[in-house]
C-alpha positions in Angstrom: 0.4 -32.8 -2.3 1.3 -29.1 -1.6 4.8 -28.1 -0.6 5.3 -25.8 2.3 7.3 -22.6 2.0 10.5 -24.2 3.5 10.4 -27.0 0.9 9.9 -24.6 -1.9 12.8 -22.4 -0.8 15.1 -25.4 -0.5 14.1 -26.8 -3.9 14.6 -23.4 -5.5 18.1 -23.2 -4.2 17.5 -20.3 -1.8 19.8 -20.3 1.2 20.0 -18.3 4.4 23.0 -16.4 2.9 20.6 -15.0 0.3 19.0 -12.9 3.1 22.3 -11.3 4.0 23.2 -8.0 2.3 27.0 -7.5 2.3 26.7 -3.7 1.7 24.9 -3.4 5.1 27.8 -5.2 6.8 30.3 -2.9 5.0 28.3 0.2 6.0 28.3 -0.9 9.7 32.1 -1.7 9.6 32.9 1.6 7.9 30.8 3.6 10.3 31.7 1.9 13.6 34.8 0.3 15.2 34.8 -2.0 18.2 35.0 -0.3 21.7 36.8 -1.8 24.6 33.7 -1.8 26.9 30.4 -0.1 27.5 32.0 2.9 29.4 34.0 3.9 26.3 31.5 3.2 23.6 29.3 5.6 21.6 26.5 3.1 21.0 25.4 -0.3 22.3 24.0 -2.7 19.7 21.8 -5.4 21.3 20.1 -8.2 19.3 17.0 -6.0 18.8 19.1 -3.0 17.6 21.2 -5.3 15.3 18.0 -6.8 13.8 16.6 -3.4 13.1 19.9 -2.1 11.6 20.3 -5.1 9.3 16.6 -5.8 8.8 17.6 -9.4 9.8 14.4 -11.2 10.7 14.1 -14.9 11.2 12.7 -16.8 8.3 11.9 -20.4 7.4 15.5 -21.1 6.6 16.8 -19.8 10.0 18.0 -16.6 11.4 20.2 -14.4 9.2 21.4 -12.4 12.2 23.6 -15.4 13.0 25.5 -14.8 9.7 25.7 -11.0 10.3 27.2 -11.6 13.8 29.7 -14.1 12.5 30.9 -11.6 9.9 31.1 -8.9 12.6 33.1 -11.3 14.8 35.5 -11.9 11.9 36.0 -8.1 11.7 36.9 -7.7 15.4 33.5 -7.0 16.9 33.1 -9.1 20.0 29.8 -9.5 21.8 29.9 -8.8 25.5 27.4 -8.4 28.3 26.0 -4.9 28.8 25.3 -3.2 32.1 21.6 -4.1 31.5 22.6 -7.8 31.4 22.0 -8.2 27.6 24.6 -9.5 25.2 25.6 -6.6 23.0 28.3 -5.0 20.8 29.9 -1.9 22.1 30.9 0.4 19.3 32.5 3.8 18.7 32.0 6.0 15.6 34.9 6.0 13.3 36.5 9.3 12.6 36.3 10.3 9.0 
C-alpha cells in the first residue's frame, strides 16, 4: 500500500512550522510598524499580499499563513477590515 504525501510528511516528522521562515517575519517587523487605520498607513497587506510576501502557500499539512499572522499579532499587528471590505493589515514604513 502506497502512502500519500500527507502520511509521508507526518511520518517524517515534518510540521507546518517547518514551512515558516523566521527571518521573513523579522524582515517584515523591522521594515514595517502597525498603523492606526487605513487612512494613516503606507501599505495595506491583504491575505494575497501577505502570501506573496512570505511565500506562504497552503500545503498538505495546512496553511502556514496562519502561523505568520499569529506571530504578527504577537508583535502588535492587528488585522482590520479595509475600505474594500477585505481583512488586511495596515502598516507604515519604519524610519531608519
